[in-house]
N, C-alpha and C positions, 0 to 999 in steps of 0.2 A: 422171701420178696411174696405179697400181695399180687393179688388177679390183675388186681386195677394197675401193676407194676409193669404189667406186660399188654405193649399193645398191639401184637400180633404174638401169637403163637405155632409153629409147624408142628406137628406131633406127630408122633407114627412111622418117621424116615430113618432108614439106612444111609448114614452120615457118610461119604469119604472125604479124606481129607489127601496132600500128597502122601502124609507119613502111615493114618491109619484109618480103618472104617470101624464104624460102631453106631448103637442104635439109642435114638435119645431126641428127647425135645428140646427146640430151642424156643427162643426169647426174646421178643426183641423191643429194644424202646427208644421213641426218637431217631431210628435209623440203626442203631447201632445192635450187637449181641449182647446182650446182659447174661441170657444164661443159657447151659448146655447139661441137659438133666434129663434123666426118665422120669415123668410124669406130672409134671409141670401142670398145677393150673390153670386152668384157660384164662385166656385172656381178651382183652376188650373182640380181638378177631383171631377165631381158630384157623389152622389151614391143616385139613388131614393128608400128608404126607404119608399113608400106606400103602406101601407098594412098591412106593419110589421113592429112585437113590436120593438124595437131599447132594448135590454139587456145589462145590462156590461157586458165583459166574461166573461167565470167563471173560480173561482180560483178551484181546484181539490189541497188538501192539504194531502191526504194522499194515495200515488201510488209509487208500487215499480216496476222499470223501470231498467234494464240492473245489479239487481241486484241478489247475493248467496244467495241461502238461508239455512238458520242453516241447513239443510240435505244435502247441496252441491247440489242443483239445481236450473242452470240458469232458470232466467226469458226466457218470448219468444220474447217480447219485447224489443229493445235494446231504446237508444233515440230518434232515428229517428223515428221506425215505435210509440213507445210509443206517441209522442207529434207530429203525426202527425195525427194518432186517436184522442185524445184529442182533435185536432184544431176542425176538421169535425162534434166533439159533442158537440161544443161552447166553450170549453174550450179555455182560452189565457194564462191562468198563471199553473203550476205544481210545488210540492211542494214532490219531490221522498224522497227518504232516502239512504243516505250515510251508507254503512253498517260494523262497528268493527264487526269481529268475533274474538276468543279468543287468541291472543299472536298477534294480528295488535294492531297499532300501530297508533294513531287517524289524525296524521297528512298526514301521507300514504295512511289511507283511502280518506283524503277528499282530495288527490291529484290527484288520478286515479278515481274517480265519476266526480269530476270538471273536467277532460281533456277528459274522455267520452262525458261528454253531450254540453261541447264546441264545439266540431265536428260534431253532430249529432242534436242537437235539434231546433225546426222551429219556436219553442213559448217561452217565458220567465220562467224560472226558479229558486227554491232555493234548500238547501237542509236541514233536519232533520238528525239529529245522530243519530242510533243506536246503545248503546251501552251496550257492551257485557261485558266489561274487565274495570270497574272503578275498576282502582287501582292508585297506589298515584301518580304516573305522569299522569296520567288522570286526576285527581279530581283538582293535585294543579296547573297543567301545560296546559297539550292538551287544558281540556276543556273551561277553560277560555279562550284561547286564540280563538276556534272556535267561540265560543259564541261573542266574541270582532269581528272578522271579517263575522257575520249575520248571522252561521248556530244555530236560537235563539230559538230551540225547539231539544228537546233528547227525543228519546222514549226510554220505558224497558219495558223490557217481564218479567212476572209473570210465563212463562210456555217456553216449549222448553228446553232438557237437552243441546243445544250445546247456550242458547242467556238467561237462568232466573237466574235475581238475587235474593237474599235472602232480605229477609225483612231492616236486614242492611244496605246492600247494599242501597239498597232503600230511605234507611233515608238519606247515604253517598249525594247520586245524586239527594235526592230533595234537602238536605239543600246545595248544589253546585250550584243550578239551583236558589234557592228563591237571595241566593250571587250574582251572576251573571247575572240577569235579564233575566232567559229565562225559558220555558214552557218543562214540562215534560210532553209526554203521554204513557200513560201505557196500556200495553196487556194485560188486569186482567182476568185469569183466575187460576184456583187451579188446579196444579201440579198432587201435589199427587191422587187431587179427581179423574181427567183424567186418571192417571195413572192406579191407584187404579181399578178402573174400566174396561178400555181396558183389561187391566191383566185376568181380571174372565171370559173378553169376548170371547177373544183368546185361556181360558183353556176351555172355551164350543163348540169351532168351529165355533164362530162367527164372521169369518172376512172380511166381504162385505162392501163396500163404508158405505151402510146404517146405518155401527154400529159405523160409527167415530159420528154421531149426538147422539149415545144413550151414547156413550164415554163424549164427553162433556156437560156434563149432566145441561144443566141451572144455575144449582146452582153451580156449580164451577165457573159459571161466575161470578153471585152475591155476595160469596163469598168474594172473591177475591178483585171486586169491591167496597165490604166495606171496605175491610184491608186496601184497598191502598190510602179510603179517611180515615180512622185514622191515617193512616202514616203522611199525608198531613195535619190533622188537629193536629196532635204531635209540629212540628215544623213550624206552618202557612204557606205555601206557596202552589200556586195554584195547581193542576194539571188539565189533561184532559183524561179521558176514551176515549178509543180511539172503534170502533166500537160494540157498541151496542146493544145486539140484544135480550135479553129477557125480559121481561114483566115484572118477578120479580126485574128488575138490573132497570129499568125506573122507577122503581115506585123507588125503594129505591134513586134514586140519587137524583129523584124529594123532594123526603123530606129530603136529609142531603143538598140540598138548601135550600131548607127554613127554617132548622135550621141553614143556615149561612156557613156552609161548601165553601170552597174555591172550588167546581169542575165542573166542566165543561163535554160537555160528545159529541161523533159522534154518526151518525151510517151512513146504506148505502144500495144502491138500494136493495142490496141479503135479509136484512130484512123489507122490505116494499114488495116484490114480488116474493120471495122465500119459501119452507115453508120445514120442515124435510121430507115430503111424497116426493117430487120432486128428493131425493137421493134415494129412493126405488124405484131401477130399477133392469132390470137383469145383471147377471153377475160385469162388474165392470162400468157400463154405469154412474151409480150416482158418481161415482168420480168426473165428472163434477161437480156438486152442490157443492161439502166441500169443506170450508172454517171456519173458527176457529174465532169467536164460529162458530157455524154452526148453517142454518136456523132453528126457530124454530115452532110456528104454526100462525092459525090466529091471537089467541089474541094476542100475541108475535106481530105481525103484525100491529093490531092496535094498540096497546103501546107506540110503534116506531111512527106510525103516530101522534098520541096523543102528545108524547113527541117533536115532532116537531111544532107541532103547537101550544101548551104553551109554549116551550123556553125551557125545561128541556134539549132538544139534540137541539143545536145550529147549527151544521157543520155535511152538510151531504156529504160526499165523495164517491167518488167507491171503493176503496181499491185495487183500480184494481191488480191482482194479479199474473200473466199472466203465465201459463203456458200450455203446447200443453198435446195433449190425446194420448201420447204414450211416449216411456221407457225415452224421452228427462226429462218428465216432469209431467205428473200425475200417468203413469202406469210405476214406474220403473223394475219390471216384470213383465210386460205383463201383461197377464189376469190373472196367479199369484197373484198380488197384493194386497196386505191386505190392511184394513183402515189405518194400524201405518206409513205405507209406503210412500203412497201419498202423493203427495203434496196438502200443503193447500192454498188454494188460490182460488178467479173466477176473469174470465176481467170484466171489465165494465167503462172503462174511456171513451169509445164513446158513451156509451148507457145513463150515470148519469144523465145527462141533459133533454135529451129528453124525459126518464122514468119519471122522475118526474112534468116536465113538463104536458106530456096527463094526467096523473094518478093524481095529485098534482093539478097542476091550471085549466085545463078542465075541472076537473072533481067535481070542488070545496071543493077541501080537503082545499089548503089552497088559499092566495092569489097570485099573481102575484109579488105583495111586499115584500113577505113571499118565494115564491121559490129565487128572487135577495137575498135576505140577509141569507138565504140558503146554495146558489150555489155561491157566492162571498163576499157580503158585511162584513159578518161573518168571512168567514175565515185571508179575510183581516187584518181586528181586531185583530184577532186571533193570525195570526203567521206574527204581525210587517209587513205589507203591505200595513196597509190603509192609506200612506203618498204618493202613488202611484197607486193600485190596488181597485178594488171592487167597482167603483162607478161611475156613468157618472157624473163630474161636470168642471168646467173650473180648471187646473191644472192639472187632471188626466190624465194618459197615456190614451191615444185611444182607447181601448181593446173593442170593441164593439162585439156583436153578433146580427142579424136581421134575426127574429125568424117569420116561416109561419105559425100562428095559425090554418090555416086551409090544408095544404099538409098532410095526411095521408103516413105511414111508416107500412109495412108487414117486422118485424127484422127478418132477417137472418147474417151468421156470413160472408156468400158471399158479403153484403153490407157494411162491417164493417173494416174499415181500421191497426186493429193490425195482430198480427203476431202469435194471440194462434189457428186459423183453426175452434173453435166453439162458440157459445153466449150460455149462460142460460136459455135468455130469445127468443131463436128461434121462432118465429110465433106468435109472441106478435104482434097486432098493436095498433100503435101509430099515435099519434095526434099532430100537432106540430116538426119543424124542424127549424134547424136553418140554412140558405142557404147563409148568405154572414159572414166572421169571419173577423174581423181586430185584431192587434197585433201591439200598438204605431202607429195607423195609415194604418201600411200595411196590404193589403189586402191576408190574410193567404187561404182561401177558398174562392171559387167561384163558381158557377156551381158543384156544384161537383168536383172540382178540385183544388188542393194545388197549390199556388200561388208564394212561396217562397221557397231557398234556402236552404238544409242542413247545418246545422252550424248555421243557423241567427237568432236562439232564444239568450237571452242575462240571465245570470248570474243576479239574484235580492237578493242583501245583504241584508238583512232583519233586522228592527231594533227591538226593544224589543215587543215582546207581550202584545198586551193590551187587555182588558176585555171585552164582549158583554154585560156584564149586571154589574153591582156595588154590590159587595159583599160586607159587611161588615162584618166580624168575629164578633162573638158574644164576650160579656164580660166575659163567662168561657171557652176561650177557653184556652191552653196548656200558661205556663206563660214562656216556654223554650223557644221559640229566642229570650227575652232580658236578659234569665240569660245566654247563649251562646254564648253572642252575636251576632248573625245572625240580618240577616240587615230585614227580615221579607219582608214586600210591595216592595223589590227593583227591582222585577221583573218588575213593572209598568213603561210605559213609560214616558222614562226623559225627 
């Protein structure tokens, strides 16, 4: 292959994938990796990666961007600020949510989000669909079409007044997903447990942000997670439990996996680096640390680390939910805001990977190869992107991040590129940072400078989700799929 055959070469770096680490040069043509070998001839543009780790660009498969919440609050980040912030943190692909609210038709929802992203995104993206109104038209027509058009994952809620589905509706959605080849993502918390505890707290005058963590008791998470897994077993379809927080839920999922339940799970930085104690601050300051489920305690932090290490938790996402610390977001009633009224969620899209690199890889909790799997490769397989994203291999998109493992960073909101105005990780000292980020062979970030234009990201129509682990359903599993004519494992990649 001649020098002119490479638009770009990345030379002299230490390359890590989920399986191996080696030294080589990478040759890129038309945005795709075409060569991986030592001593490639110069390309039209050479990038010196000496002394740096060359990793697949991250995939963040759980982000809320330019999305109206169930409480009617708009995220602080639009598709420009959100994708810019992602890129500066080493992420080159995101999968945000096109959020259906009750009374809205799915085609209109998808068209709205697609138009916003097309105009503003600077990196590649797909969509999940939040489903709040699974009526007959949605189940028979709109959802199958959306899945065929590349939205191959559906998120459902077991809590929140304006979003929650009952068990009957959940079964309808799971059955549809099993037949059409989609994956169901579940926010698993017991709505009535939370509502009951919250009312009694308020009756006793306990309204500060710290009581959010009390109302969202760990049992609400573990009970709903167990119920979601039972529903999925009934009709033999896989589910993914998102943002797992509590030690009991981690162990419940681990045990279910060992028994053959088709359950996958995700967790997030806030469950590794924050606890309920962070919410216990004067006034309403603790609202900055409130999300659902809330951060727990050191025992649960360790359970999440252990879950990542042994594969119980295969997906590490940010659950970036950016709300400003003012009346547009966290504090709709200013200083009088009670825990039931504030917007739920914390920002994290830019710090997701640096936090795990510093505190996971460089402190010996996980290997660099596990880091790649947790931040990129597992996402690609789980969400139908493995044909083009999540790996450094010939034929893959040239989505790369060059990490300087020696660079030290003191985290502050002022250094970040989101539109939130604060970070729950203020003051943390991190080691390791992505200094050059590429998307499809384009340099997106270099020398702390954005190099690409608004709207230059591309929509990726995703394929059928694949599993990170081949789980066999035990012989004692429900006979209902066959009796009811469901397709069972039709979700597997065609």
